[in-house]
Structure formats: C-alpha cells, structure tokens
C-alpha positions as CSV (number, residue, x, y, z in Angstrom):
1,I,0.1,-6.5,-10.9
2,R,-0.8,-6.8,-14.6
3,K,1.8,-9.7,-14.8
4,S,0.3,-11.6,-11.8
5,R,-0.9,-15.2,-12.3
6,L,-3.3,-17.4,-10.5
7,V,-1.7,-20.3,-8.8
8,E,-3.0,-23.0,-6.4
9,V,-1.7,-23.0,-2.8
10,A,-0.8,-25.9,-0.6
11,E,0.2,-26.1,3.0
12,G,3.7,-27.2,3.9
13,Q,7.3,-26.0,4.3
14,P,8.3,-23.7,1.5
15,A,11.5,-24.6,-0.4
16,Q,14.6,-22.9,0.8
17,G,16.8,-21.0,-1.7
18,D,17.8,-17.7,-3.2
19,F,14.3,-16.8,-4.6
20,P,13.1,-13.3,-5.5
21,A,10.6,-11.5,-3.4
22,C,7.0,-12.0,-4.6
23,L,3.6,-10.7,-3.6
24,V,0.9,-13.2,-2.9
25,A,-2.7,-12.0,-2.7
26,N,-6.0,-13.6,-2.1
27,E,-8.9,-13.1,-4.5
28,N,-11.4,-11.9,-1.9
29,Y,-12.4,-8.3,-2.9
30,H,-14.0,-7.5,0.5
31,H,-11.3,-9.1,2.6
32,F,-8.2,-8.5,0.5
33,R,-4.9,-9.7,2.0
34,V,-1.4,-9.8,0.7
35,V,1.9,-11.3,2.0
36,L,5.5,-11.0,0.8
37,V,7.3,-14.3,0.3
38,R,10.5,-15.5,-1.4
39,T,9.5,-18.1,-4.0
40,D,9.9,-19.1,-7.6
41,P,7.6,-16.7,-9.5
42,A,7.1,-19.4,-12.2
43,T,5.8,-22.0,-9.9
44,E,2.4,-23.6,-10.7
45,R,1.7,-24.7,-7.1
46,L,2.8,-22.4,-4.3
47,I,3.7,-24.0,-0.9
48,L,2.9,-21.7,2.0
49,T,3.1,-22.2,5.8
50,A,0.0,-22.4,7.9
51,A,0.7,-18.9,9.2
52,Q,0.9,-17.5,5.7
53,L,-2.3,-19.2,4.7
54,D,-4.0,-17.8,7.8
55,A,-2.7,-14.3,7.0
56,L,-4.2,-14.5,3.5
57,K,-7.4,-16.0,4.9
58,C,-7.2,-18.9,2.4
59,H,-6.9,-22.6,2.5
60,A,-4.9,-25.3,0.7
61,G,-6.4,-25.7,-2.8
62,D,-7.5,-22.1,-3.1
63,R,-6.1,-20.0,-5.9
64,V,-4.1,-16.8,-5.2
65,R,-2.4,-14.1,-7.3
66,L,1.4,-14.4,-7.5
67,V,3.7,-11.7,-8.9
68,R,7.4,-11.0,-8.7
69,L,7.9,-7.8,-6.7
70,C,10.7,-6.3,-8.6
71,A,10.6,-7.9,-12.0
72,E,13.8,-7.4,-14.1
73,E,13.5,-4.7,-16.6
74,K,13.8,-5.5,-20.3
75,T,16.9,-4.2,-22.0
76,A,17.0,-3.1,-25.6
C-alpha cells in the first residue's frame, strides 16, 4: 500500500490486455471499499465500469488509490 498512487477514475469500458492484478480503493475512511482489477499500474486515468464504480461508491472524476497487487521484487 505504501507504493499506491492517487489516480482519477472515469466510466467506460476498460482496455483489454494482459495487465497485472491491481487493487483499487476509494479514499473514504468510514465507507472504505476496494476492488481487484487488471490494469496498467502506471496509468494516470483509470477507466472502470459502472459496476466497479458503484462497488467503490465513487463517481467519474473522483480520485482512488491504485497499487499493483504483486509487485515484482527487486533483484540484486
């Protein structure tokens, strides 16, 4: 979670591809929600479906936390 970033969300059809699993969480402390999505962890604008936005209790234009679920480990 330390490596999570804030990104803006938009409603639409997420891009298809071989993306890594990422956690996406809202910023609402009292109504915290998180979903698992496959997306580019470096994206600046995250496209989510209406169902995903509803699950997070957020709307297009809101900012969410995004982090790759299993980040690659550094090698020496």
